[in-house]
N, C-alpha and C positions, 0 to 999 in steps of 0.2 A: 504494500499499499504506498510506505514510503518512497521506492521507488518509481511510483508513478509519479508523483511530485515530480522528481529529479528530470524523469523522463520527458513529461509536460515541458518540463522549464526547456531543456535541450531543443526540444520543436520549436516554442516559440521563438527562441535565438536564432534559431537556425532560419527562419522564416523572415525574420526581420532585419535577418543579413538579405535574403532575397530580395524583401520590398528593398532594400539600400542599394543593392544592384540594379533593380527595375528603375531605381529613380537616378540615380548616375545615366545609364544609360538616355534616359528619356530627357535628361539636363544636354546632352550631348547631341541630340539630332541630328542640328547643323551642324557638327563641329565637322571639318574637313579631315577626311581621313580616319577618321574614327573607330574603334574596332569596339562590338560592343559586347561586351562581359556574360558572365553564366556560373550561378554557384554549381558544385560537383558534390553533391551529400554523401555521405558514408555513415553505415551505423555504428553506434560504438562497439567496444568488446561486448563479447557474452560470455555469461557466466552459467554456472547449474542452476535450475530454476529453483531445485531442491533447497537451495542456501544452505546446503550443508547437513542436512538431516537426511536420515536412513531410509534406505529404496520403500517405498509406498505408502509414507507418511502423506496424510492428506490426500492419497490417491494420484500423487504425482509419478510424474515419468523419468527416475534419475539419470534418463539416457538426454531429456530434452533441455536444449538451451534458451534464455532469455536475452533478448537486446537490452543496453542501458541507453537506448536516445541513440540520437542524430548528431553527428558533428559534420563540419565542413572541411571538405576534404582538400578543395583549393578553389580560387579563382580564377576562372579560365577566362580567356579572349577567344571569340571566333572570328576567324578571316577570312569570313568569306567578301567578295569584293564588294563593294559598293557601286554606287552610279557614277559613271564617268561623265560630267559632264564639261562643255566645253569654255575657256572663261577668255582664250586670244593673247592671254597675257605670255611672252615670251620667258619668263623662269616660273611660269606654273609647270609643273611635273607630274603625272598619271602613271602609276604602271598597272598595263591592259593585262592581266592573267597573275600567275605567280611569281612571288619575288617580292625582297625588300632592300631599298638603298642602303647602303652604309655609311657611317657618320662617325668623326672623331670626338672623342671627347675630351672634356680637359684633364681627365686625369690619366690619358692616354687608350684609354680604353673604347673600343667598337661598340655605338649601337645602332640600331635598323630602326627604319621609317617606309614608309607604305610613300613617300612622296611631298608633294605639297605645295608651296609657294618658296623659293629660292629666291637667294639674294646674292649680291658680289656685296663682299665686307668691305672694310678700309685698306685692306692689303691687298685686295686684288683675287683674295678665294671665291671661288662659288660654293655657298654656304646656305644651311637653312636659316628659316626668317628668325631662327632664335638666336643665329651667328657661331652654328657649329661647322665646321667647315665638315666637307665630304670628304671621305676616306680616300676617292681619286686623287685628290688633292690638284683640282682644277683651278691655275691660275690664268684671270681672264685679263689679257692687255687694257692699260689704262685707254688706246685708241679702236678700240673694239666697238664700231655699228651695230652691230646685230650678231647677238647668240643664238646657233642652232643646236639642239640635242636630237639627233636622228632616233630613229625606235629600236638599234643597237646599241644605242649609249655613245655615240662617237659625237663630241662635243667639238663644235666649229665657231672661229671666231674669223665674223666676216670687217676687212676696212677696204678703205680708197672707193666708196660707193660700190660694196659688192663685187669690185676686180680682187680684191686678194683673200685669201682664207686660208687658214693656220687652222689644222687640228690641235687642240689642245689635250686630248685626253678620252679615256672611253671610262663608260662608268657601268660597272658589272653589277650583277646583282647577288642576291644571299638568301637561302631558303632554307628551314630547318622541317626535320622528322616531325615535329610535334609544336609547329610554329603555336597553339592554342596555350602551352605553358613559357612562353614567353615573359619576361616579367615589364611590366609598362612605367617608364619614369615619366610618364606626363611629355605634355607636347608633341602627341604622335611618334613617341620613341617610344623601343623596345632594348633590350638585353635580354641576350641568352641565360640559362640556368641549365643546371644538370637533368632537367626532365626535358628539353626543347631540344637537348642534342649540342652538337658544333655545327657551325653554319656552315652552306655548303656554297660555294662560291661557283661562277658561272656566267656568261654571257646573255645576253637578253637575246630571246627567241628560240634559244639552245635547250636539250635539255630538258622541254618543259617550262621552261620560264617564258616570264613573260616580254613585255616590249614594251618604252617607255614612251609616253606619248605627251610631247609638249605643247602647253597649249590649253591643256587638260586637267581636273582638280578630281578626286576621287571622293564622292561624299559618303557619310557616315551610312555604313549598313545595318543601323536600328532600323527596323520595322514597328513603326505604330501601334498595329493592332494586336502584333504578335506580345510587344510587349504590355499593351493593355491585359490581355487575357492572362501573362505572366502574371501582373500585380494582381488579378483578380483570385489567382490560385492560390498565391502567399498569402493573401488576406485571409481567405476559407481554411487554409491550414493554421494558421494562426488561432481564427478562433478554438476553431478544433480543436489545440492544443491546450487552450484556456480553459475550455470547457473540463477536457480532461483533470489539469490541474485542481479546480473547483469542485470537480465532480470526489477528487482524492482527499480533498481538504474536507467535505463532508460527509465523507464514510468516516475518516479519523476522528471529528467531530463525534459522531454516532458512539465509536469504540471509548472517546473519553466520556463521555455521558453514561455508559453501561458500566463504569467503573466507581461510579457515586452512590 
């Protein structure tokens, strides 16, 4: 009876986390490149339902097991592709298909992003909007009049009215065996984890990797109708667990009254 109180409490806590995740997804419906989160639940460890009593006590099967509630296994990301929308801006970059763009972090590590709005920083380096340079170290000359990024990642600077072209480098793509387990750093950046595995680099358009799309941005992959349904399910599950806690408390109250 006491167990049911704690089991119900774990259910309430888990469903509250589910509601929080839905709220985060809905808040980022219009965030460029945002990947929706989802919660993975797992049951807590089990123990013998007899609670150490001899076999046959209260008619219980000593071989049966009883769970101790629910826990959150992990908060994962869904990397389904969002809608690709045209912006016409030369430094907007999307990825059509699988793959992540590599970004150099201030501590020397590598982060990954699905693209977004790029910029040329004060040092002439092609960077994210937050000022983080791309791992490919693309340096853009100051007299560049036009910058093009081909679908295969070739970056070209055009000068002298389009008569002179210099290839500045190539942007590769990286992918993971389990991208849903990447660690979100915010600002559309992700970091590899033990669960996600090591990144596999490759050229865009090869080995199943996607292609770059200059002048496009990827929208959030959050689906409003799906999130509303998830919210309703989590809310009903929370209410059900709250009723379990209330019922267990009522039963304990009856037992206490019997002792008087």
